[in-house]
C-alpha positions in Angstrom: -2.1 -29.4 10.1 -0.6 -25.9 9.7 -2.2 -23.4 12.0 -4.8 -23.5 14.8 -7.7 -22.7 12.5 -8.2 -26.4 11.8 -8.9 -27.3 15.4 -12.6 -26.9 15.4 -13.3 -28.5 11.9 -11.1 -31.5 12.9 -13.1 -31.9 16.1 -16.4 -31.7 14.2 -15.1 -34.2 11.7 -14.3 -36.7 14.5 -17.8 -36.2 15.9 -19.3 -36.9 12.5 -17.1 -39.9 11.8 -18.0 -41.4 15.2 -21.7 -40.7 14.5 -22.0 -38.6 17.7 -23.6 -36.0 15.5 -25.3 -36.0 12.1 -25.4 -32.9 9.9 -25.0 -31.9 6.3 -22.0 -29.6 6.1 -21.3 -29.9 2.4 -21.8 -26.1 1.8 -20.3 -24.9 5.1 -16.9 -23.8 6.3 -15.8 -24.2 9.9 -13.0 -22.1 11.3 -11.6 -21.9 14.8 -8.9 -22.7 17.4 -9.9 -24.9 20.3 -8.7 -24.5 23.8 -8.3 -27.6 26.1 -11.7 -26.9 27.7 -13.6 -26.7 24.4 -13.8 -22.9 24.2 -13.4 -21.6 20.6 -10.7 -18.9 20.5 -10.0 -16.0 18.2 -8.3 -17.1 14.9 -6.2 -15.1 12.5 -7.2 -14.7 8.9 -10.9 -15.2 9.2 -11.7 -12.5 6.6 -9.7 -13.9 3.7 -11.0 -17.4 4.5 -14.6 -16.1 4.5 -13.9 -14.4 1.1 -12.6 -17.7 -0.3 -15.7 -19.5 1.1 -17.9 -17.1 -0.7 -15.9 -17.4 -3.9 -16.1 -21.2 -3.7 -19.9 -21.2 -3.5 -20.2 -22.0 0.2 -23.2 -20.5 2.0 -22.6 -21.1 5.7 -19.7 -20.1 7.9 -19.0 -21.2 11.5 -16.4 -18.9 13.2 -15.3 -18.0 16.7 -17.8 -15.5 18.2 -15.1 -12.9 18.5 -14.4 -13.0 14.8 -18.1 -12.9 13.6 -18.0 -9.1 12.9 -14.9 -9.6 10.7 -16.5 -12.5 8.8 -19.7 -10.6 8.3 -17.9 -8.1 6.1 -18.3 -10.6 3.3 -21.9 -10.5 2.0 -23.8 -13.5 1.0 -22.8 -15.8 3.9 -24.8 -17.0 6.9 -22.3 -16.4 9.8 -22.8 -18.4 13.0 -20.8 -17.2 16.0 -19.5 -20.2 18.0 -18.5 -19.9 21.7 -17.7 -23.6 22.4 -17.5 -27.0 20.7 -20.4 -28.1 22.8 -22.6 -25.2 21.5 -21.7 -26.0 17.9 -22.6 -29.7 18.4 -25.9 -28.8 20.0 -26.6 -26.4 17.1 -25.9 -29.1 14.5 -28.1 -31.5 16.3 -30.9 -29.0 16.4 -31.0 -29.0 20.2 -29.9 -25.4 20.8 -29.9 -23.4 17.5 -27.5 -20.5 17.3 -28.8 -17.3 15.7 -26.9 -16.1 12.6 -24.8 -13.0 13.2 -26.3 -9.8 11.7 -24.3 -6.7 11.1 -24.8 -3.5 9.1 -22.5 -3.0 6.2 -22.3 0.8 6.3 -18.9 2.0 5.2 -17.6 5.4 6.1 -13.9 5.9 5.3 -11.7 8.0 7.5 -10.6 11.1 5.5 -7.2 11.6 7.2 -5.6 9.7 10.1 -5.2 11.6 13.3 -1.4 11.3 13.2 -1.1 13.0 9.8 0.2 16.6 9.9 -1.7 19.2 7.9 0.2 20.6 5.0 -0.6 24.1 6.2 1.6 23.5 9.2 4.7 22.8 7.0 6.6 26.0 6.4 8.1 26.6 3.0 9.0 23.7 0.7 6.2 24.6 -1.8 7.9 22.7 -4.6 8.0 19.5 -2.5 4.4 19.9 -1.5 3.6 20.1 -5.2 5.6 17.0 -5.9 3.7 15.1 -3.1 0.4 16.3 -4.5 1.3 14.8 -7.9 2.4 11.6 -6.2 -0.9 11.4 -4.2 -3.0 12.1 -7.3 -1.4 9.3 -9.4 0.0 6.9 -6.7 3.6 7.6 -7.8 6.7 6.6 -5.9 8.8 9.5 -4.4 12.3 10.0 -3.0 13.3 13.1 -1.1 16.9 14.1 -0.8 18.1 16.8 1.5 20.1 17.7 4.6 19.1 16.7 8.2 16.3 18.9 9.6 15.0 20.1 6.2 11.6 18.6 6.8 11.7 15.3 4.8 10.2 13.2 7.5 7.5 15.8 8.4 6.5 16.1 4.7 6.3 12.3 4.3 4.1 12.0 7.4 1.9 14.8 6.0 1.2 12.8 2.9 -1.7 10.7 4.4 -3.6 13.9 4.9 -4.0 14.4 1.2 -4.5 10.8 0.0 -7.9 9.9 -1.5 -10.2 8.0 0.8 -10.2 4.2 0.7 -13.0 2.6 -1.3 -14.9 -0.3 0.3 -13.2 -2.7 -2.0 -9.7 -1.4 -1.1 -10.6 -1.4 2.6 -11.5 -5.1 2.4 -8.2 -5.8 0.6 -6.2 -4.1 3.3 -8.3 -5.7 6.1 -7.6 -9.2 4.8 -3.9 -8.6 5.1 -4.1 -7.2 8.6 -6.4 -10.1 9.6 -3.8 -12.6 8.6 -1.2 -10.8 10.7 -3.6 -10.4 13.7 -3.3 -6.6 13.5 -6.9 -5.5 13.2 -8.0 -2.7 15.5 -10.0 -3.7 18.5 -12.7 -1.2 17.9 -13.5 -2.1 14.3 -13.2 -5.2 12.1 -12.5 -3.0 9.1 -9.5 -0.8 8.2 -10.9 2.6 7.2 -7.9 4.6 6.2 -4.9 4.1 3.9 -2.0 2.4 5.8 1.1 4.4 6.5 4.0 2.1 7.4 7.4 3.5 8.5 9.7 0.6 9.5 13.1 1.4 11.0 16.2 0.8 8.8 17.3 -2.0 11.1 14.2 -4.1 10.1 15.0 -7.7 8.9 14.6 -8.9 5.4 11.6 -11.1 6.5 10.1 -8.1 8.3 10.2 -5.9 5.3 9.2 -8.2 2.4 7.5 -11.0 4.4 8.7 -14.4 5.5 9.0 -16.9 8.3 8.6 -20.7 8.4 5.0 -20.3 7.3 5.3 -16.9 5.5 3.4 -13.9 6.9 3.0 -10.5 5.1 5.8 -8.0 5.6 5.8 -4.3 5.7 5.4 -4.0 1.9 2.2 -5.9 2.1 1.0 -4.1 5.3 1.4 -0.9 3.2 -0.9 -2.3 0.5 -3.2 0.5 -0.9 -1.2 3.0 1.3 2.3 4.4 1.9 5.6 2.7 2.7 7.9 5.3 4.1 11.6 4.4 4.2 13.5 7.1 6.1 17.3 7.0 5.7 17.0 4.8 2.7 20.8 4.0 2.2 20.9 2.6 5.8 18.5 -0.3 4.9 19.8 -3.7 4.1 20.8 -3.7 0.4 19.5 -7.2 -0.2 16.1 -6.2 1.2 15.9 -3.1 -1.0 16.8 -5.1 -4.1 14.1 -7.6 -3.4 11.6 -4.7 -3.5 12.3 -4.0 -7.1 9.9 -6.7 -8.4 7.0 -5.8 -6.1 7.3 -2.2 -7.2 6.6 -3.4 -10.7 4.2 -6.3 -10.2 2.3 -5.0 -7.1 2.6 -8.5 -5.5 5.4 -10.3 -3.6 5.9 -14.1 -3.8 7.7 -16.0 -1.1 8.9 -19.5 -1.8 9.3 -22.2 0.8 9.9 -25.9 0.6 6.2 -26.5 1.4 5.1 -24.2 -1.4 4.9 -20.6 -2.5 2.7 -17.8 -1.2 1.8 -14.6 -2.9 0.7 -11.5 -1.0 -0.6 -8.1 -2.4 2.0 -5.3 -2.4 0.4 -2.4 -4.2 2.0 0.3 -2.1 3.3 3.8 -2.7 6.9 4.1 -1.9 8.1 7.3 -0.2 11.8 7.4 0.6 14.0 10.0 2.2 17.8 10.2 2.4 20.7 12.6 3.0 22.8 13.4 0.0 25.9 12.1 1.8 27.2 10.5 5.0 27.5 13.7 6.9 24.3 15.0 5.3 25.4 18.4 4.0 26.7 17.8 0.4 25.4 20.8 -1.6 24.2 22.7 1.4 24.7 26.4 1.1 25.1 27.0 4.8 27.0 24.1 6.3 30.1 22.7 4.8 30.2 19.0 3.7 33.0 17.0 5.3 32.8 14.1 2.8 35.1 13.6 -0.1 33.7 13.3 -3.6 34.5 9.6 -3.5 32.6 9.2 -0.2 29.6 11.1 -1.6 29.4 8.8 -4.6 29.9 5.7 -2.5 27.1 6.7 -0.2 24.7 7.5 -3.0 25.5 4.2 -4.8 24.2 2.3 -1.8 20.9 2.7 -3.7 21.1 0.8 -7.0 20.3 2.3 -10.3 17.5 -0.2 -11.1 15.7 0.7 -7.8 16.0 4.4 -8.3 14.7 3.9 -11.8 11.5 2.6 -10.4 10.9 5.8 -8.4 8.9 8.3 -10.4 9.6 11.5 -8.5 13.0 12.6 -7.3 12.9 15.9 -5.4 15.5 17.9 -3.5 14.5 19.2 -0.1 16.7 22.2 0.8 16.9 23.8 4.3 14.1 26.3 5.0 15.3 29.9 5.7 14.5 31.8 8.8 11.9 34.1 7.3 9.6 31.2 6.3 10.1 29.4 9.6 9.3 32.4 11.7 6.6 33.9 9.6 2.9 33.8 10.4 1.7 32.9 7.0 0.3 29.3 6.7 0.4 27.3 3.5 -2.5 25.7 1.7 -4.5 23.3 3.8 -4.5 19.5 3.2 -8.3 19.6 2.7 -7.9 21.9 -0.3 -5.1 19.8 -1.8 -7.1 16.6 -1.2 -10.0 18.1 -3.2 -7.7 18.4 -6.2 -6.3 14.9 -5.6 -9.8 13.4 -5.4 -10.9 15.1 -8.7 -7.8 13.7 -10.4 -8.4 10.2 -9.1 -12.0 10.4 -10.2 -10.8 11.1 -13.7 -8.5 8.1 -13.5 -11.3 5.8 -12.2 -13.5 6.9 -15.1 -10.7 6.4 -17.6 -9.9 2.9 -16.3 -13.5 1.7 -15.8 -13.8 -1.8 -17.0 -10.1 -2.4 -17.4 -8.9 -5.8 -16.2 -6.2 -6.5 -13.5 -2.9 -4.9 -14.1 -0.8 -6.9 -16.5 -3.2 -9.8 -16.1 -2.0 -10.6 -12.6 -5.4 -12.0 -11.6 -6.7 -11.4 -8.1 -3.4 -10.7 -6.3 -3.3 -7.0 -7.0 -6.8 -6.6 -5.6 -8.7 -5.1 -8.4 -8.6 -3.3 -11.8 -6.5 -0.3 -12.6 -7.3 2.6 -10.3 -4.4 5.1 -10.6 -2.0 6.2 -13.3 0.9 4.8 -11.3 -0.6 1.3 -11.9 -0.5 1.6 -15.7 1.6 -0.9 -17.7 3.2 -0.2 -21.1 0.0 -1.0 -23.0 -2.0 1.5 -21.0 0.7 4.1 -21.3 0.5 3.8 -25.1 -3.2 4.1 -25.0 -3.7 6.9 -22.5 -0.5 8.9 -22.5 -0.4 10.3 -26.1 1.7 13.4 -26.7 1.9 15.7 -29.7 5.0 16.4 -31.9 6.2 19.2 -29.6 6.0 16.9 -26.6 7.8 14.1 -28.5 10.7 16.5 -29.4 11.0 17.6 -25.8 11.0 14.0 -24.5 13.5 12.9 -27.1 15.9 15.6 -26.1 15.5 14.9 -22.4 16.1 11.2 -22.9 19.3 11.8 -24.9 20.6 14.5 -22.4 19.7 12.6 -19.2 20.5 9.1 -20.6 17.1 7.8 -19.4 16.0 4.1 -19.7 12.8 2.8 -21.3 11.4 2.4 -17.8 12.1 6.1 -17.1 10.4 7.0 -20.4 7.2 5.3 -19.3 7.3 6.7 -15.8 7.6 10.3 -17.2 4.5 9.7 -19.4 2.6 8.4 -16.4 3.6 11.4 -14.4 2.6 13.8 -17.2 -0.8 12.1 -17.4 -1.3 12.7 -13.7 -0.2 16.3 -13.9 -2.7 16.8 -16.8 -5.4 15.2 -14.6 -4.7 17.6 -11.8 -5.1 20.4 -14.4 -8.4 18.9 -15.6 -7.0 18.4 -19.1 -7.9 15.5 -21.3 -4.6 15.8 -23.3 -1.1 15.9 -22.1 0.3 19.3 -23.0 3.9 20.4 -23.1 4.0 22.1 -19.7 2.7 18.9 -18.1 5.4 16.9 -19.8 8.1 19.5 -18.8 7.1 19.2 -15.1 7.2 15.4 -15.3 10.7 15.5 -16.8 12.1 17.8 -14.1 11.2 15.2 -11.5 13.8 12.8 -12.9 17.1 12.5 -10.9 20.1 14.7 -11.6 23.7 14.0 -10.9 24.5 15.3 -7.4 28.1 14.5 -7.2 
C-alpha cells in the first residue's frame, strides 16, 4: 500500500473476508490510519478523496472523527465519524449505530488576510499601485525591478488586500491541496482567503514545484488561486525557475515518477521582485552603481527570456523621495481599490460564463475561465478585438520592441483588463497604450 489511509479499509476487508462482520459496502468509501491500539487517526487528503467518492457515485463515507468536518464540505455524502476500529465494526453489525456527521455549509470568505498591508500605508509609488491593481483585476503576472529599500516587498505583500474574494468553488480547490499537504488551519476545515506564498530563494526544486518519492504539491500548487511571491528572483535556482514556465501557461504541474505521474493544480499569480544588478543600484539617481555593464547584463540574464516573456507586467520601482515618505497624506485605501477590482472581475465572470476549462485541460485547472489572465489564444481572438488605430499602435510597438507572439497575446489580455477596470465594453487606444508600456525595456 502507499500511505496510511488504507489501514482502516484493509482491516475492514479482513473482517469481512473472515466473516467476523457482514455488511454491504458497495457504495461506501472507508478512509483512515489505524494505530496499534485500534484508534483511527487523522489522515491527510480526506477532502479530495471525498470529492472523488462523490464524483464516482458513492453515497457513504467513513472517515476519522477528526476529519469529519473536512469531509462534510462535499455535499451529497453521508459522513460517519469513526473513533476506533471496534466502533466501526459495531456500527456495521448494527450493534452501536454511529450518527452521521451534520455540518452547516455557510461560506463567508475573508476579505483580506490580517498580514496584508493596506495600500494607503504605502507612500508614493502610485504607478506601481496602478500596475498591481491591473494585475489583481485580471490575474496577471508581475515583476518589479528596483533598488533595495524602494518598497518592492511591501507592495507585493499589500497585493492580497485588493484581491477579489475566493468563491466557494475556489476555496474548495485550495482546501483540497492543503489537505493533501496536511496544512489545513486547526480552527477551520476550509481555506477562506487567497493563498500568499513567499518561499525563500534557497528553496529546493521539489519544494518549489513539488516532488518527493510519492510527490506532494510544491509552492506553486500551494499558491493555487492566490499569489506566489518570489523575492530576489535571480537568486532562485535556475532549473527550478525554468520548470515554472509550463505551469505558468497550463495552470497545472505534472510530476513523473517510476510508479506513475501525478498532476497538481497550479493556477497561481506570479509576483516577482529583483534588483536591477548585483549591487542593486544600476540606474539609481542617488547612489552610484558599482557593477560594470557586463556584470549588469550577466545578472539580468539569470532570468531567461522565455520566463520573462510569460510575465505580463514589468514595472520599475524607483526609490521614494523624502517629501512623500515624511508627508501626512495617505494614498487610496485597499478597500476602494478592491471595489474596482471586484467590478472588473464581475465583468469577466459574466463574459466567460459557460466557457469550458482552459484549453480543454479538464478538471486540473479547477474550473472554467474566471479571469482575463486565464485566456488562451482562441479567447483572445474572441474577446480582445481592437480597432484599426489600435492595430497600428500594436504593430508599431511589436516592431520597435521586437515582441514575440506570446507578448502580443499578453498585451491584448492586459488591455482587456484595463478596459474592464474602466467599465468599457471595447478596448480603446488608451487601454492598449497602457498595456504596451508594461512590457519590458532594455535596462543595460
